[in-house]
BALOBA-1460 file (C-alpha; in Angstrom, 3 decimals):
// residues 152
<rec num="1" residu="m" x="-18.875" y="17.662" z="4.368"/>
<rec num="2" residu="n" x="-20.595" y="14.378" z="3.587"/>
<rec num="3" residu="k" x="-21.821" y="12.865" z="6.881"/>
<rec num="4" residu="k" x="-20.888" y="9.311" z="5.864"/>
<rec num="5" residu="l" x="-17.277" y="10.437" z="5.460"/>
<rec num="6" residu="n" x="-17.072" y="12.549" z="8.607"/>
<rec num="7" residu="w" x="-15.220" y="9.906" z="10.649"/>
<rec num="8" residu="c" x="-12.681" y="9.440" z="7.827"/>
<rec num="9" residu="f" x="-11.652" y="13.105" z="8.091"/>
<rec num="10" residu="k" x="-11.031" y="12.617" z="11.817"/>
<rec num="11" residu="l" x="-8.567" y="9.729" z="11.383"/>
<rec num="12" residu="k" x="-4.838" y="10.496" z="11.563"/>
<rec num="13" residu="d" x="-4.232" y="9.157" z="8.043"/>
<rec num="14" residu="g" x="-7.808" y="9.598" z="6.877"/>
<rec num="15" residu="l" x="-9.315" y="11.834" z="4.230"/>
<rec num="16" residu="k" x="-7.684" y="15.127" z="3.332"/>
<rec num="17" residu="v" x="-8.245" y="17.513" z="0.454"/>
<rec num="18" residu="v" x="-4.779" y="18.318" z="-0.891"/>
<rec num="19" residu="e" x="-3.113" y="20.394" z="-3.586"/>
<rec num="20" residu="p" x="-3.513" y="19.171" z="-7.176"/>
<rec num="21" residu="n" x="-0.832" y="16.838" z="-8.526"/>
<rec num="22" residu="g" x="-1.838" y="15.368" z="-11.893"/>
<rec num="23" residu="r" x="1.266" y="13.213" z="-12.017"/>
<rec num="24" residu="l" x="0.159" y="11.123" z="-9.006"/>
<rec num="25" residu="s" x="-3.152" y="10.062" z="-10.514"/>
<rec num="26" residu="k" x="-1.378" y="8.798" z="-13.641"/>
<rec num="27" residu="s" x="1.255" y="7.055" z="-11.523"/>
<rec num="28" residu="y" x="-1.408" y="5.152" z="-9.607"/>
<rec num="29" residu="l" x="-3.057" y="4.038" z="-12.851"/>
<rec num="30" residu="e" x="0.299" y="2.796" z="-14.139"/>
<rec num="31" residu="q" x="0.897" y="0.971" z="-10.852"/>
<rec num="32" residu="a" x="-2.547" y="-0.644" z="-11.163"/>
<rec num="33" residu="k" x="-1.664" y="-1.986" z="-14.612"/>
<rec num="34" residu="s" x="1.758" y="-3.156" z="-13.421"/>
<rec num="35" residu="s" x="0.205" y="-4.951" z="-10.444"/>
<rec num="36" residu="l" x="-2.211" y="-6.712" z="-12.793"/>
<rec num="37" residu="l" x="0.703" y="-7.960" z="-14.889"/>
<rec num="38" residu="r" x="2.424" y="-9.267" z="-11.747"/>
<rec num="39" residu="a" x="-0.836" y="-10.941" z="-10.677"/>
<rec num="40" residu="e" x="-1.029" y="-12.678" z="-14.069"/>
<rec num="41" residu="k" x="2.565" y="-13.910" z="-13.693"/>
<rec num="42" residu="d" x="1.858" y="-15.216" z="-10.189"/>
<rec num="43" residu="f" x="-1.280" y="-16.938" z="-11.493"/>
<rec num="44" residu="e" x="0.717" y="-18.614" z="-14.271"/>
<rec num="45" residu="d" x="3.172" y="-19.758" z="-11.586"/>
<rec num="46" residu="k" x="0.216" y="-21.191" z="-9.575"/>
<rec num="47" residu="d" x="0.900" y="-18.789" z="-6.686"/>
<rec num="48" residu="l" x="-2.743" y="-18.140" z="-5.860"/>
<rec num="49" residu="l" x="-2.068" y="-16.354" z="-2.569"/>
<rec num="50" residu="w" x="0.042" y="-13.595" z="-4.143"/>
<rec num="51" residu="t" x="-2.232" y="-13.463" z="-7.185"/>
<rec num="52" residu="t" x="-5.109" y="-12.675" z="-4.820"/>
<rec num="53" residu="v" x="-3.103" y="-9.990" z="-2.996"/>
<rec num="54" residu="k" x="-1.942" y="-8.318" z="-6.206"/>
<rec num="55" residu="i" x="-5.445" y="-8.390" z="-7.694"/>
<rec num="56" residu="y" x="-6.706" y="-6.349" z="-4.756"/>
<rec num="57" residu="y" x="-3.837" y="-3.862" z="-4.933"/>
<rec num="58" residu="a" x="-4.264" y="-3.416" z="-8.694"/>
<rec num="59" residu="e" x="-7.888" y="-2.500" z="-8.057"/>
<rec num="60" residu="y" x="-7.011" y="-0.292" z="-5.104"/>
<rec num="61" residu="y" x="-4.432" y="1.661" z="-7.116"/>
<rec num="62" residu="a" x="-6.979" y="2.196" z="-9.902"/>
<rec num="63" residu="l" x="-9.579" y="3.383" z="-7.391"/>
<rec num="64" residu="y" x="-7.022" y="5.594" z="-5.637"/>
<rec num="65" residu="s" x="-6.064" y="7.206" z="-8.946"/>
<rec num="66" residu="f" x="-9.601" y="8.649" z="-8.983"/>
<rec num="67" residu="l" x="-9.144" y="10.093" z="-5.498"/>
<rec num="68" residu="q" x="-5.826" y="11.593" z="-6.524"/>
<rec num="69" residu="k" x="-7.444" y="13.071" z="-9.631"/>
<rec num="70" residu="i" x="-10.016" y="14.882" z="-7.480"/>
<rec num="71" residu="v" x="-7.166" y="15.882" z="-5.101"/>
<rec num="72" residu="v" x="-8.208" y="13.742" z="-2.159"/>
<rec num="73" residu="k" x="-5.588" y="11.906" z="-0.118"/>
<rec num="74" residu="c" x="-6.346" y="8.987" z="2.189"/>
<rec num="75" residu="e" x="-4.062" y="6.344" z="3.666"/>
<rec num="76" residu="n" x="-6.919" y="4.269" z="5.066"/>
<rec num="77" residu="h" x="-8.202" y="1.709" z="2.557"/>
<rec num="78" residu="t" x="-11.640" y="1.463" z="4.140"/>
<rec num="79" residu="c" x="-12.092" y="5.236" z="3.918"/>
<rec num="80" residu="s" x="-10.756" y="5.376" z="0.353"/>
<rec num="81" residu="i" x="-13.239" y="2.733" z="-0.778"/>
<rec num="82" residu="l" x="-16.065" y="4.341" z="1.196"/>
<rec num="83" residu="t" x="-15.334" y="7.725" z="-0.387"/>
<rec num="84" residu="v" x="-15.542" y="6.265" z="-3.882"/>
<rec num="85" residu="t" x="-18.749" y="4.439" z="-2.921"/>
<rec num="86" residu="v" x="-20.286" y="7.706" z="-1.717"/>
<rec num="87" residu="l" x="-19.233" y="9.556" z="-4.873"/>
<rec num="88" residu="l" x="-19.805" y="6.923" z="-7.569"/>
<rec num="89" residu="g" x="-22.202" y="4.396" z="-6.034"/>
<rec num="90" residu="k" x="-22.000" y="0.855" z="-4.661"/>
<rec num="91" residu="d" x="-21.787" y="-0.713" z="-8.115"/>
<rec num="92" residu="k" x="-18.362" y="0.889" z="-8.669"/>
<rec num="93" residu="t" x="-16.916" y="-0.618" z="-5.486"/>
<rec num="94" residu="k" x="-18.721" y="-3.949" z="-5.194"/>
<rec num="95" residu="i" x="-15.878" y="-5.986" z="-6.743"/>
<rec num="96" residu="i" x="-13.067" y="-4.331" z="-4.776"/>
<rec num="97" residu="n" x="-14.950" y="-4.895" z="-1.517"/>
<rec num="98" residu="v" x="-15.258" y="-8.610" z="-2.283"/>
<rec num="99" residu="h" x="-11.615" y="-8.836" z="-3.362"/>
<rec num="100" residu="k" x="-10.480" y="-6.941" z="-0.265"/>
<rec num="101" residu="e" x="-11.991" y="-9.698" z="1.890"/>
<rec num="102" residu="k" x="-10.363" y="-12.369" z="-0.305"/>
<rec num="103" residu="r" x="-6.998" y="-10.617" z="0.103"/>
<rec num="104" residu="i" x="-7.390" y="-10.485" z="3.889"/>
<rec num="105" residu="d" x="-8.311" y="-14.182" z="3.982"/>
<rec num="106" residu="a" x="-5.317" y="-15.083" z="1.801"/>
<rec num="107" residu="q" x="-2.755" y="-12.877" z="3.524"/>
<rec num="108" residu="y" x="-3.707" y="-13.307" z="7.144"/>
<rec num="109" residu="y" x="-5.522" y="-16.657" z="7.318"/>
<rec num="110" residu="m" x="-3.923" y="-18.570" z="4.428"/>
<rec num="111" residu="k" x="-7.366" y="-19.201" z="2.966"/>
<rec num="112" residu="v" x="-7.067" y="-19.094" z="-0.816"/>
<rec num="113" residu="d" x="-9.842" y="-19.772" z="-3.313"/>
<rec num="114" residu="q" x="-9.716" y="-22.500" z="-5.934"/>
<rec num="115" residu="e" x="-7.732" y="-21.754" z="-9.070"/>
<rec num="116" residu="s" x="-10.880" y="-21.218" z="-11.172"/>
<rec num="117" residu="k" x="-12.209" y="-18.634" z="-8.693"/>
<rec num="118" residu="v" x="-8.888" y="-16.780" z="-8.585"/>
<rec num="119" residu="e" x="-8.860" y="-16.787" z="-12.385"/>
<rec num="120" residu="a" x="-12.356" y="-15.231" z="-12.359"/>
<rec num="121" residu="m" x="-11.120" y="-12.619" z="-9.875"/>
<rec num="122" residu="l" x="-8.259" y="-11.799" z="-12.238"/>
<rec num="123" residu="q" x="-10.702" y="-11.221" z="-15.098"/>
<rec num="124" residu="e" x="-12.864" y="-9.013" z="-12.856"/>
<rec num="125" residu="a" x="-9.786" y="-7.044" z="-11.834"/>
<rec num="126" residu="k" x="-8.819" y="-6.427" z="-15.463"/>
<rec num="127" residu="l" x="-12.265" y="-5.018" z="-16.125"/>
<rec num="128" residu="f" x="-12.212" y="-2.957" z="-12.901"/>
<rec num="129" residu="v" x="-8.841" y="-1.380" z="-13.741"/>
<rec num="130" residu="a" x="-9.822" y="-0.721" z="-17.364"/>
<rec num="131" residu="e" x="-13.085" y="0.953" z="-16.317"/>
<rec num="132" residu="f" x="-11.356" y="3.196" z="-13.769"/>
<rec num="133" residu="d" x="-8.611" y="4.000" z="-16.275"/>
<rec num="134" residu="e" x="-11.168" y="5.152" z="-18.833"/>
<rec num="135" residu="f" x="-13.255" y="7.008" z="-16.243"/>
<rec num="136" residu="v" x="-10.334" y="8.839" z="-14.617"/>
<rec num="137" residu="s" x="-8.688" y="9.656" z="-17.940"/>
<rec num="138" residu="n" x="-11.859" y="11.308" z="-19.222"/>
<rec num="139" residu="l" x="-12.837" y="13.346" z="-16.156"/>
<rec num="140" residu="t" x="-13.468" y="16.997" z="-16.969"/>
<rec num="141" residu="e" x="-12.334" y="19.861" z="-14.758"/>
<rec num="142" residu="s" x="-15.973" y="20.542" z="-13.934"/>
<rec num="143" residu="e" x="-16.536" y="16.920" z="-12.828"/>
<rec num="144" residu="i" x="-13.340" y="16.979" z="-10.757"/>
<rec num="145" residu="n" x="-14.484" y="20.135" z="-8.976"/>
<rec num="146" residu="s" x="-17.945" y="18.681" z="-8.392"/>
<rec num="147" residu="y" x="-16.584" y="15.473" z="-6.821"/>
<rec num="148" residu="r" x="-14.116" y="17.438" z="-4.687"/>
<rec num="149" residu="e" x="-16.905" y="19.695" z="-3.420"/>
<rec num="150" residu="e" x="-19.036" y="16.669" z="-2.580"/>
<rec num="151" residu="v" x="-16.226" y="15.231" z="-0.429"/>
<rec num="152" residu="s" x="-15.282" y="18.423" z="1.412"/>
C-alpha cells in the first residue's frame, strides 16, 4: 500500500479496491461532460457562483472516472484527488486543486471570481475533462492493473 494513501484507506468512506464495473467509469465521464454543459449555461446566464461549482464537479467526475476504471472507490474528494496525484503526478491534478478551492470559496463564503476569471476556469475545465476522457478511454488492461497494484 502506498504510504501517502494509508490514511485514506482508514477513513469510513475512504479508499477501497472494489469489483470491476466498466459501466461506472463511462457514466462518470458522461456526467463530467453534462456538468460542463450546465456550467456553460450558467455562465451564459451570468450565474458565476453555480458556474464555479459545476466546473469543479465536471473535473471531479472526470478524475473519478479514472478511479472507477482502475476499480478504486472513494467518497472523500481529498483522498480521490490525492490518489490521482500519487498515480499520475501533480501536473494532472493542479487545476482541480485550484478549482476545488474556488468552489469552496463560492459555495461557502460567497466569494466568486470576476467573470473573466470564471471564463478562464471554464476553458481549463474543458481541457481537463477532455484530457481525462482521452486518457481513461485509452487505458489498457495492463495499465489498469498496474495502477490498481500501486494503490493497494
